[in-house]
C-alpha positions, 0 to 999 in steps of 0.5 A, spaced: 869 747 812 867 751 817 872 757 821 874 756 828 873 762 832 879 762 838 872 765 843 870 761 843 870 758 849 870 764 853 864 766 849 861 759 853 864 761 859 861 769 859 854 766 857 854 760 862 855 766 867 850 770 864 846 764 865 847 764 872 846 771 875 838 769 874 840 763 879 843 768 884 842 770 891 841 778 893 848 778 897 851 775 890 847 779 885 848 786 889 853 785 894 858 782 890 856 785 883 861 782 878 863 789 874 870 791 876 877 790 872 883 787 874 885 795 877 879 795 881 881 788 884 888 791 886 884 797 891 880 793 894 886 788 895 891 793 897 885 796 902 885 790 905 892 787 906 896 795 907 892 797 913 894 801 919 896 794 922 903 795 919 904 800 924 905 794 928 911 791 925 916 794 928 914 792 935 913 783 931 920 785 930 923 786 938 920 780 939 924 777 933 931 781 933 933 783 926 935 776 922 929 772 924 925 778 923 926 780 916 926 771 914 919 773 917 917 779 914 920 776 907 916 769 908 910 772 910 910 777 904 912 771 899 907 765 902 902 769 902 902 772 894 904 765 893 897 762 898 893 768 894 894 766 887 893 758 889 886 761 891 885 765 885 888 759 880 882 755 883 876 760 883 879 761 876 878 753 874 872 753 877 869 759 872 872 756 866 867 750 867 862 754 868 861 754 877 864 761 878 864 761 885 863 768 889 865 766 896 870 763 901 864 759 903 862 757 897 869 754 895 870 750 901 862 746 900 864 745 893 872 742 894 870 740 902 863 738 901 857 740 903 858 742 911 864 745 911 862 753 909 855 753 913 859 750 919 867 752 919 870 757 913 862 761 914 863 762 921 870 763 922 870 769 915 864 773 918 867 773 925 874 775 921 871 780 918 866 783 922 872 783 929 876 787 924 871 792 923 870 793 930 878 793 930 878 799 926 872 803 930 876 801 936 882 804 932 880 809 930 876 812 935 885 811 939 887 816 933 882 822 934 883 821 941 890 822 940 889 827 935 885 830 941 891 830 947 895 833 942 892 840 940 889 839 948 893 835 953 888 836 958 883 835 955 877 830 959 874 827 953 872 821 954 875 815 947 868 812 947 865 819 943 871 818 938 869 811 937 861 814 936 863 819 933 867 815 928 861 809 929 856 815 926 861 817 919 862 809 918 855 808 919 854 813 912 860 809 908 856 803 909 851 805 906 855 804 900 850 799 895 856 794 893 863 792 893 864 795 887 862 802 888 868 802 894 873 801 888 874 810 888 874 809 896 880 803 896 884 808 891 884 813 895 885 808 901 891 806 897 894 813 897 893 814 905 897 808 906 902 810 902 902 817 905 902 815 912 908 809 911 912 815 908 909 819 915 912 813 919 918 811 915 921 820 916 918 820 922 923 813 925 928 815 921 928 824 923 927 821 931 933 816 929 937 821 929 935 825 934 939 827 940 932 826 944 932 819 941 932 813 946 938 809 945 938 803 941 937 795 943 936 790 939 937 785 943 930 781 945 928 782 953 925 777 957 925 771 960 926 764 956 918 763 957 917 770 954 921 769 949 919 763 946 911 766 946 914 773 944 916 769 938 908 765 936 906 773 937 910 775 932 909 770 927 902 772 929 903 778 927 907 778 922 902 773 918 895 776 921 899 783 917 898 779 911 891 777 912 885 778 908 881 774 909 876 776 902 880 775 897 874 770 892 869 776 895 875 781 891 875 777 885 868 776 885 867 783 883 871 782 877 866 781 870 868 775 867 872 773 864 877 772 870 882 769 867 888 773 870 885 779 873 887 778 880 893 775 877 895 783 875 890 786 881 896 782 886 902 785 883 898 793 884 897 790 892 904 788 893 908 793 890 904 796 895 906 792 900 914 791 899 914 799 898 910 799 905 912 793 910 919 793 909 920 801 910 915 801 916 918 794 919 925 796 918 925 803 919 921 803 926 926 798 928 933 800 926 930 807 930 927 804 937 929 797 937 925 793 942 922 799 946 917 799 939 910 800 941 904 796 938 903 802 933 911 805 931 907 812 932 907 812 940 914 812 939 916 819 936 913 821 943 917 819 948 916 822 957 912 827 954 918 829 949 916 830 941 922 826 937 919 828 931 915 835 929 909 835 931 906 837 924 908 830 923 905 826 929 898 830 927 899 827 919 902 820 922 894 819 926 891 823 920 892 819 914 891 812 918 884 815 921 882 816 915 883 809 911 881 806 917 874 809 914 876 804 907 878 798 911 871 797 915 867 798 910 871 793 905 871 788 911 863 789 912 861 786 906 861 780 907 856 782 913 853 785 907 853 780 903 850 775 909 844 781 911 842 782 904 841 775 902 836 774 908 832 781 907 832 782 900 829 781 894 833 778 889 827 779 883 825 787 886 831 793 883 837 793 888 833 800 889 826 799 890 823 801 897 822 794 898 829 793 898 833 800 900 829 800 907 832 793 909 838 795 907 839 801 911 836 798 917 840 792 917 847 795 915 846 800 921 845 796 926 851 792 924 856 798 924 853 800 931 853 793 934 860 793 932 861 801 935 857 798 941 862 793 942 869 798 940 866 803 945 865 797 950 871 793 949 877 797 949 881 792 950 878 788 944 885 788 939 887 782 945 881 779 942 882 780 935 888 777 936 885 770 937 881 772 931 886 773 927 891 768 930 885 762 929 882 765 923 886 769 918 892 763 919 887 757 916 883 762 911 888 765 908 895 760 909 893 753 910 885 753 906 889 755 899 893 750 899 888 745 901 883 747 895 889 747 890 891 740 891 883 738 892 881 741 885 888 740 881 890 734 884 897 735 882 903 728 882 905 727 890 912 727 886 911 735 884 914 740 888 907 744 888 904 738 892 910 739 897 910 745 898 902 747 899 902 740 904 909 744 907 905 750 907 897 747 910 902 742 916 906 749 918 901 754 918 896 749 922 901 749 927 903 756 928 895 757 928 894 753 934 901 756 938 899 764 935 892 763 939 895 759 945 900 766 945 894 770 944 889 767 950 896 767 954 896 774 952 888 775 954 890 771 961 895 776 962 891 783 961 885 781 964 886 785 970 886 791 966 880 790 962 874 794 965 867 797 960 868 802 957 875 803 959 878 810 958 885 808 955 
């Protein structure tokens, strides 16, 4: 009588995955190299989610008030954590049956049918992620200019110069060969997000107790129409702040077997999320109320008066600036994956001359394009709001529930089925309303738009 090997099933999965690597395209084989651990997934997730966009949370609170703001923040954390775990479970299920999916568009094609990945999920993900690259370069340029003006209030260097400087630095970082090779960069990014969240929280508390602080008012301002659109816009801001859009690509970096690794990575990430999002959102809104700016750091200087020590203003700008280099590189990975698939020969070595030259040229061209857009359209934040509402919301909050229900077919009497169905309906509605609100904001701001504006 033969002995039973408890690891036999897992070995079959590993052998199946090993065999499948021979069929992978260059993007999957080189960019989405599967060599990471759960803690590396946690670093990648934290960089993708806990980014300088969290500094806008007090601004979102200003359109919601204390009660609604706290409810939306708590729900955003709970629902996004739940949704990302749904994606992870679906990916693990397909890996266990020998069909490991490495990309969002692969999931869409396999689960929803041919065409969904190529014509819907793929283009939306590409637009959102490349938009995040452009937005990161733009925000970094604005942070550099802010630091420059603090040191030299009469300085005349234009915004586009700082954007180009950061773009050059991003071009160098973009040459990192794979997503996995960013693990140490993203560990530093994790430390940086804690650092600037601490600065923002400490600065808000300091300013709130300052004699120079403006009077605090927590009422929601504006006409009924403005308040209504403000609510939709605030919900979209909070939802997209929790947005990711690349969970399958991050899970693809984990070595086989993948079971349980993403859950641990999400646990690490959401520990950082709770510490940073809630401290910044609550302290910023407490200190500045309905006068909270789009970035709470902007509130530290009111009418040319520093409400916090100048060194804290410097640090509050420097730490996000440094992290944005990692954020831009992480969100460049889907673009790198596509470019690698189209131009690189998977049968050659990753660092062969045949593959290195097109990799350097195309990645450099991608960063040059993003830098040009950021310099030319300094109002790209308004455009990114549309991309976020139209892209992050369906990718992160609608599709995970659809994928889970189709893959596992939970009973219509089960709680999971109805939770997922509710999320699909609610966030599909928010996608439409958030997109309308973002487009409306573009229409209101259009008169101020100017190419290469020095804002």
